[in-house]
C-alpha positions as semicolon CSV with decimal commas, in nm:
position;residue;x (nm);y (nm);z (nm)
1;M;0,000;0,000;0,000
2;T;0,135;0,342;-0,093
3;T;0,211;0,608;0,169
4;Q;0,133;0,976;0,122
5;I;0,411;1,220;0,213
6;L;0,257;1,549;0,323
7;M;0,404;1,897;0,368
8;P;0,504;1,897;0,737
9;A;0,427;2,162;0,998
10;L;0,779;2,227;1,126
11;S;0,667;2,477;1,389
12;P;0,343;2,547;1,578
13;T;0,273;2,861;1,373
14;M;0,373;2,732;1,028
15;E;0,093;2,749;0,770
16;E;0,294;2,719;0,451
17;G;0,653;2,694;0,337
18;K;0,886;2,666;0,041
19;L;0,998;2,323;-0,073
20;A;1,354;2,442;-0,117
21;K;1,528;2,122;-0,223
22;W;1,463;1,752;-0,270
23;H;1,738;1,519;-0,142
24;V;1,577;1,221;-0,317
25;K;1,446;1,148;-0,664
26;E;1,181;0,917;-0,799
27;G;1,293;0,556;-0,767
28;D;1,524;0,614;-0,469
29;A;1,495;0,377;-0,174
30;V;1,461;0,550;0,163
31;K;1,441;0,436;0,522
32;S;1,321;0,602;0,840
33;G;1,547;0,892;0,935
34;D;1,673;0,963;0,582
35;I;1,661;1,329;0,475
36;L;1,389;1,371;0,212
37;A;1,389;1,744;0,155
38;E;1,475;2,089;0,285
39;I;1,175;2,301;0,385
40;E;1,215;2,677;0,408
41;T;0,985;2,871;0,641
42;D;0,983;3,246;0,698
43;K;1,257;3,211;0,962
44;A;1,467;2,902;0,894
45;T;1,550;2,618;0,657
46;M;1,497;2,274;0,812
47;E;1,551;1,918;0,699
48;F;1,248;1,692;0,656
49;E;1,311;1,330;0,752
50;A;1,138;1,014;0,632
51;V;0,920;0,837;0,887
52;D;0,858;0,518;0,685
53;E;1,076;0,313;0,455
54;G;1,010;0,235;0,092
55;K;1,077;0,376;-0,254
56;I;0,993;0,723;-0,384
57;G;0,721;0,652;-0,639
58;K;0,618;1,001;-0,736
59;I;0,729;1,356;-0,651
60;L;0,429;1,587;-0,688
61;I;0,571;1,924;-0,583
62;A;0,887;2,042;-0,756
63;E;1,173;2,186;-0,556
64;G;1,173;2,563;-0,543
65;T;0,792;2,578;-0,513
66;E;0,683;2,850;-0,269
67;G;0,365;2,880;-0,065
68;V;0,307;2,505;-0,023
69;K;0,036;2,468;0,242
70;V;0,088;2,241;0,542
71;N;-0,058;1,890;0,480
72;T;-0,038;1,930;0,102
73;L;0,050;1,602;-0,070
74;I;0,409;1,641;-0,195
75;A;0,517;1,285;-0,277
76;I;0,411;0,919;-0,281
77;L;0,613;0,644;-0,111
78;L;0,587;0,287;-0,243
79;E;0,624;-0,023;-0,029
80;E;0,872;-0,296;-0,114
81;G;0,765;-0,481;-0,430
82;E;0,530;-0,206;-0,551
83;D;0,580;-0,012;-0,872
84;A;0,434;0,306;-1,017
85;S;0,112;0,125;-1,117
86;A;0,023;0,109;-0,745
87;I;-0,013;0,486;-0,730
88;T;-0,391;0,511;-0,746
89;D;-0,471;0,704;-0,429
90;I;-0,350;1,047;-0,530
91;P;-0,637;1,280;-0,440
92;A;-0,814;1,439;-0,736
93;A;-0,754;1,771;-0,566
94;M;-0,384;1,735;-0,644
95;S;-0,440;1,858;-0,998
96;D;-0,629;2,157;-0,857
97;I;-0,337;2,239;-0,627
98;K;-0,094;2,239;-0,915
99;A;-0,333;2,446;-1,126
100;A;-0,373;2,696;-0,844
101;V;0,003;2,734;-0,798
102;S;0,053;2,774;-1,172
103;A;-0,234;3,023;-1,208
104;E;-0,118;3,233;-0,912
105;A;0,232;3,251;-1,061
106;K;0,083;3,353;-1,396
107;D;-0,134;3,618;-1,230
108;T;0,169;3,766;-1,056
109;K;0,376;3,765;-1,374
110;E;0,099;3,928;-1,576
111;A;0,035;4,189;-1,307
112;K;0,403;4,289;-1,312
113;A;0,420;4,296;-1,693
114;E;0,102;4,499;-1,726
115;P;0,116;4,805;-1,497
116;A;-0,219;4,934;-1,378
117;A;-0,340;5,249;-1,547
118;P;-0,477;5,530;-1,329
119;V;-0,854;5,514;-1,312
120;A;-1,114;5,743;-1,165
121;A;-1,287;5,460;-0,975
122;A;-1,290;5,083;-0,938
123;A;-1,359;4,895;-1,259
124;A;-1,726;4,834;-1,324
125;P;-1,872;4,484;-1,375
126;A;-1,889;4,372;-1,737
127;A;-2,209;4,438;-1,925
128;H;-2,402;4,138;-2,058
129;G;-2,240;3,997;-2,367
130;E;-1,909;4,174;-2,319
131;R;-1,583;3,982;-2,291
132;I;-1,487;3,920;-1,929
133;F;-1,120;3,952;-1,836
134;A;-1,029;3,719;-1,547
135;S;-0,731;3,513;-1,438
136;P;-0,749;3,135;-1,487
137;L;-0,753;3,084;-1,108
138;A;-1,038;3,333;-1,066
139;K;-1,239;3,154;-1,335
140;R;-1,185;2,815;-1,171
141;I;-1,288;2,939;-0,826
142;A;-1,593;3,114;-0,972
143;A;-1,700;2,791;-1,145
144;Q;-1,662;2,594;-0,821
145;K;-1,862;2,849;-0,619
146;G;-2,127;2,911;-0,882
147;I;-2,042;3,278;-0,921
148;D;-2,124;3,477;-1,233
149;L;-1,808;3,667;-1,329
150;A;-2,022;3,929;-1,502
151;A;-2,143;4,039;-1,157
152;I;-1,792;4,115;-1,031
153;A;-1,590;4,434;-1,058
154;G;-1,227;4,341;-1,117
155;S;-0,955;4,505;-0,909
156;G;-0,661;4,376;-1,113
157;P;-0,472;4,554;-1,390
158;R;-0,718;4,722;-1,631
159;G;-1,018;4,576;-1,450
160;R;-0,903;4,214;-1,466
161;I;-1,085;3,987;-1,217
162;V;-0,839;3,815;-0,983
163;K;-0,860;3,555;-0,706
164;S;-0,942;3,796;-0,421
165;D;-1,235;3,947;-0,618
166;V;-1,399;3,606;-0,654
167;E;-1,334;3,503;-0,294
168;H;-1,523;3,810;-0,167
169;A;-1,810;3,775;-0,414
170;T;-2,155;3,639;-0,323
171;P;-2,259;3,317;-0,504
172;G;-2,575;3,357;-0,711
173;A;-2,547;3,734;-0,744
174;A;-2,720;3,862;-1,056
175;P;-2,510;4,038;-1,318
176;K;-2,499;4,410;-1,264
177;A;-2,573;4,649;-1,540
178;A;-2,289;4,868;-1,649
179;P;-2,320;5,217;-1,504
180;V;-2,483;5,473;-1,732
181;A;-2,247;5,752;-1,820
182;A;-2,350;6,087;-1,681
183;A;-2,413;6,378;-1,912
184;P;-2,087;6,548;-2,002
185;K;-2,008;6,862;-1,807
186;A;-1,867;7,179;-1,943
187;A;-1,506;7,139;-2,045
188;A;-1,264;7,236;-1,772
189;P;-0,968;7,464;-1,844
190;T;-0,681;7,265;-1,994
191;S;-0,451;7,383;-1,715
192;A;-0,671;7,234;-1,438
193;P;-0,534;6,913;-1,282
194;V;-0,738;6,598;-1,329
195;E;-0,776;6,390;-1,013
196;V;-0,745;6,011;-1,048
197;A;-0,758;5,742;-0,786
198;A;-0,422;5,572;-0,741
199;P;-0,403;5,194;-0,707
200;Q;-0,389;5,096;-0,342
201;I;-0,226;4,830;-0,129
202;G;-0,414;4,751;0,190
203;G;-0,593;5,084;0,166
204;L;-0,270;5,282;0,112
205;P;-0,145;5,432;-0,217
206;D;0,082;5,216;-0,431
207;A;0,407;5,409;-0,490
208;R;0,435;5,271;-0,844
209;I;0,165;5,510;-0,966
210;Y;0,389;5,806;-0,885
211;S;0,705;5,666;-1,049
212;K;0,794;5,613;-1,410
213;P;0,892;5,265;-1,531
214;G;1,266;5,222;-1,504
215;E;1,301;5,464;-1,212
216;Y;1,271;5,193;-0,948
217;E;1,371;4,833;-0,889
218;E;1,090;4,597;-0,794
219;I;1,203;4,341;-0,532
220;P;0,939;4,070;-0,473
221;H;0,847;3,996;-0,111
222;D;0,997;3,676;0,027
223;S;0,826;3,469;0,297
224;M;1,021;3,636;0,581
225;R;0,933;3,990;0,471
226;K;0,566;3,892;0,436
227;A;0,569;3,742;0,786
228;I;0,736;4,051;0,936
229;A;0,485;4,281;0,767
230;K;0,185;4,075;0,878
231;R;0,303;4,021;1,236
232;L;0,420;4,374;1,315
233;T;0,126;4,542;1,143
234;A;-0,104;4,335;1,364
235;A;0,106;4,411;1,673
236;K;0,108;4,788;1,615
237;S;-0,262;4,790;1,529
238;L;-0,391;4,566;1,810
239;V;-0,145;4,617;2,098
240;P;-0,178;4,950;2,287
241;H;0,185;5,063;2,320
242;I;0,316;5,288;2,595
243;Y;0,678;5,409;2,596
244;V;0,906;5,480;2,894
245;N;1,270;5,586;2,855
246;M;1,568;5,644;3,084
247;D;1,934;5,746;3,060
248;I;2,189;5,504;3,207
249;T;2,554;5,585;3,281
250;L;2,786;5,311;3,153
251;D;3,128;5,407;3,296
252;A;3,130;5,138;3,568
253;L;3,003;4,875;3,323
254;L;3,267;4,962;3,062
255;A;3,542;4,942;3,324
256;A;3,417;4,603;3,444
257;R;3,392;4,477;3,086
258;E;3,748;4,585;3,013
259;R;3,881;4,407;3,325
260;L;3,692;4,085;3,251
261;N;3,799;4,074;2,886
262;A;4,162;4,140;2,985
263;A;4,145;3,847;3,228
264;A;4,002;3,603;2,970
265;P;4,221;3,291;2,938
266;K;4,399;3,255;2,605
267;G;4,356;2,945;2,392
268;K;4,523;2,837;2,071
269;D;4,695;3,116;1,880
270;K;4,644;3,330;2,192
271;V;4,275;3,377;2,109
272;P;4,076;3,484;2,420
273;A;3,824;3,229;2,548
274;Y;3,557;3,499;2,543
275;K;3,500;3,863;2,457
276;L;3,210;4,022;2,638
277;S;3,003;4,295;2,473
278;V;2,789;4,566;2,627
279;N;2,489;4,376;2,491
280;D;2,584;4,071;2,699
281;F;2,566;4,286;3,012
282;V;2,232;4,430;2,898
283;I;2,083;4,081;2,850
284;K;2,195;3,970;3,195
285;A;2,075;4,293;3,359
286;V;1,736;4,268;3,184
287;A;1,698;3,910;3,310
288;M;1,775;4,019;3,667
289;A;1,538;4,318;3,640
290;L;1,258;4,088;3,513
291;K;1,297;3,873;3,823
292;K;1,285;4,183;4,039
293;V;0,981;4,330;3,858
294;P;0,790;4,020;3,736
295;E;0,492;4,226;3,612
296;I;0,694;4,295;3,296
297;N;0,776;3,930;3,233
298;A;0,425;3,849;3,112
299;S;0,198;3,787;2,814
300;W;-0,162;3,880;2,735
301;T;-0,434;3,625;2,655
302;D;-0,809;3,680;2,623
303;T;-0,873;3,507;2,955
304;A;-0,568;3,585;3,170
305;V;-0,226;3,745;3,197
306;L;0,047;3,481;3,188
307;R;0,332;3,568;3,422
308;H;0,643;3,374;3,319
309;K;0,871;3,211;3,574
310;H;1,189;3,244;3,369
311;A;1,347;3,527;3,170
312;D;1,349;3,389;2,814
313;I;1,492;3,686;2,628
314;G;1,469;3,734;2,252
315;V;1,761;3,924;2,098
316;A;1,672;4,099;1,772
317;V;1,921;4,016;1,496
318;A;1,930;4,208;1,167
319;L;1,994;3,980;0,870
320;D;2,054;4,061;0,504
321;F;1,712;3,911;0,428
322;G;1,509;4,032;0,727
323;L;1,489;4,021;1,104
324;I;1,478;3,736;1,355
325;T;1,472;3,720;1,735
326;P;1,654;3,412;1,869
327;I;1,595;3,340;2,237
328;V;1,837;3,314;2,528
329;A;1,637;3,081;2,754
330;R;1,654;3,117;3,134
331;A;1,896;3,406;3,103
332;E;1,864;3,479;3,476
333;E;2,042;3,148;3,549
334;K;2,336;3,208;3,310
335;G;2,662;3,394;3,354
336;L;2,796;3,658;3,120
337;V;3,033;3,422;2,937
338;E;2,759;3,164;2,877
339;I;2,522;3,434;2,751
340;S;2,793;3,576;2,523
341;N;2,877;3,238;2,369
342;E;2,511;3,146;2,326
343;V;2,425;3,473;2,152
344;K;2,718;3,433;1,911
345;S;2,605;3,079;1,826
346;L;2,243;3,186;1,777
347;V;2,340;3,478;1,551
348;E;2,569;3,260;1,338
349;R;2,301;2,996;1,286
350;A;2,034;3,261;1,226
351;K;2,238;3,402;0,937
352;G;2,246;3,054;0,784
353;K;1,873;3,000;0,854
354;K;1,966;2,699;1,067
355;L;1,778;2,784;1,386
356;K;1,525;2,539;1,525
357;P;1,173;2,670;1,591
358;N;1,215;2,648;1,969
359;E;1,517;2,879;1,939
360;Y;1,324;3,173;1,793
361;E;0,955;3,120;1,876
362;G;0,797;3,227;2,203
363;G;1,006;3,387;2,477
364;S;0,889;3,634;2,738
365;F;1,074;3,960;2,654
366;A;1,284;4,108;2,373
367;I;1,580;4,342;2,329
368;S;1,655;4,544;2,016
369;N;1,998;4,708;2,025
370;M;2,096;4,959;1,754
371;G;2,373;5,120;1,955
372;M;2,638;4,965;1,730
373;F;2,500;5,179;1,445
374;G;2,536;5,499;1,647
375;V;2,160;5,535;1,700
376;S;2,107;5,744;2,013
377;S;1,749;5,633;2,087
378;F;1,443;5,478;1,923
379;S;1,115;5,305;2,004
380;A;1,060;4,940;1,912
381;I;0,737;4,757;1,825
382;I;0,635;4,482;2,069
383;N;0,666;4,131;1,929
384;P;0,375;3,920;2,065
385;P;0,344;3,707;2,273
386;H;0,582;3,938;2,461
387;A;0,430;4,227;2,656
388;A;0,743;4,441;2,634
389;I;1,057;4,515;2,432
390;L;1,362;4,722;2,525
391;A;1,518;4,949;2,262
392;V;1,886;5,015;2,337
393;G;2,075;5,314;2,198
394;A;2,446;5,391;2,172
395;G;2,666;5,485;2,464
396;I;2,749;5,850;2,398
397;E;2,983;6,076;2,594
398;K;2,779;6,359;2,747
399;P;2,822;6,619;3,020
400;V;2,651;6,509;3,342
401;V;2,628;6,657;3,689
402;K;2,801;6,455;3,965
403;N;2,842;6,590;4,316
404;D;2,752;6,940;4,197
405;K;3,019;6,922;3,927
406;I;2,989;6,884;3,551
407;E;3,174;6,577;3,428
408;I;3,188;6,376;3,106
409;A;3,024;6,034;3,124
410;T;2,917;5,765;2,875
411;V;2,538;5,769;2,871
412;M;2,306;5,518;2,704
413;T;1,936;5,586;2,645
414;V;1,697;5,291;2,667
415;T;1,328;5,297;2,573
416;L;1,084;5,039;2,707
417;S;0,774;4,965;2,496
418;V;0,504;4,788;2,697
419;D;0,163;4,643;2,623
420;H;-0,070;4,865;2,828
421;R;-0,320;4,578;2,861
422;V;-0,061;4,394;3,069
423;V;0,172;4,658;3,209
424;D;0,097;5,003;3,351
425;G;0,340;5,291;3,320
426;A;0,444;5,273;3,686
427;A;0,551;4,910;3,648
428;G;0,751;5,005;3,339
429;A;0,926;5,278;3,540
430;K;1,005;5,032;3,823
431;F;1,161;4,795;3,571
432;L;1,384;5,068;3,426
433;V;1,494;5,174;3,774
434;A;1,599;4,814;3,849
435;L;1,773;4,787;3,511
436;K;1,960;5,112;3,573
437;Q;2,085;4,987;3,911
438;F;2,220;4,665;3,760
439;L;2,390;4,837;3,464
440;E;2,539;5,125;3,663
441;E;2,670;4,885;3,927
442;P;2,728;4,546;3,754
443;A;2,839;4,384;4,079
444;A;2,480;4,418;4,202
445;M;2,387;4,133;3,966
446;L;2,585;3,901;4,196
447;L;2,367;3,978;4,498
């Protein structure tokens, strides 16, 4: 009996992925544990292992295919002694899946090749008897749902009906008559501007309408950029942010860091065993402050606030292809050297998209540090399920007043963004006070 190989869900939040590479071909014998393929999600590329043994009878999704939904049939595995004639249980829907992928790709290609012309309003439904312009996918969906395409106003290039138009249409709707043109008005002066409605994306103007072809480069969205856009738009729209900032003097921390790095044992080629960064101190201090002010170490749900017992801290890492937040778990239990080594390992694997889902999903708090770029201060967007994120600026030499005297000190500005459903401003202030104490006197973290 044949075995269906389905697109796996490699993380709790995965809905679709890219079948990046097949490690087997039709006719290959495989056993449990063999690597079948590489699956690329929005955050990482992971290997997909075989669960059963047999022979690859049919590969149904080609490598490089994007947007493959979880549980989609991607291949057929034959048992010992079976041949291709045994493949009779491929769902009929498989042909529809391939057609949908092909049609979507064609729609995208045609939309790029045929720029939308400015129009005064949305395209009107086609009049009876007129030719209807619709994508192949839109036509197929309309046929399945019993929708008359003549009743739909297309939103695609030059009024073309696309997938989203059909999905939002009502089955059984009667064709609409084309709007009757209003009587012409008196001619306006030739110098008067003519207003047209620009194409929109999510309710906002599309910048392409204001630029001439050739004056911009169009870079298609990859899965990571789409995920970032979707997640952070939802976070900024649905999470009520409140911001609290504070200046922290770093002179004692910098002195301690210098002493500890100088004392690091030397290994082969006299390479130090560790090299602590300011960010390592910040991670440790944040973990200690979260234990001292546990109201911040929490998450919102519809039925309760979840107060976490450990400081699982996400560290925002900028990549060439996007942003990811690997997690230093139980940071309150780890020393500076362990935190430093773990962060370096996480960053290296993040750049190669080799992180496991448990290394970047979840967590209880996040840190975004742009001090290395010389940024003095900024406000970060909360990354749910966290209820807070700390934005860290650069340490800058500034005049400060100490003992009634003006002195030069290295000052770092931090900004705490908190979810006001979970955290009130006073709790945010208490957290920053605790953080300031730990960073201005690093030895306090030993108490």
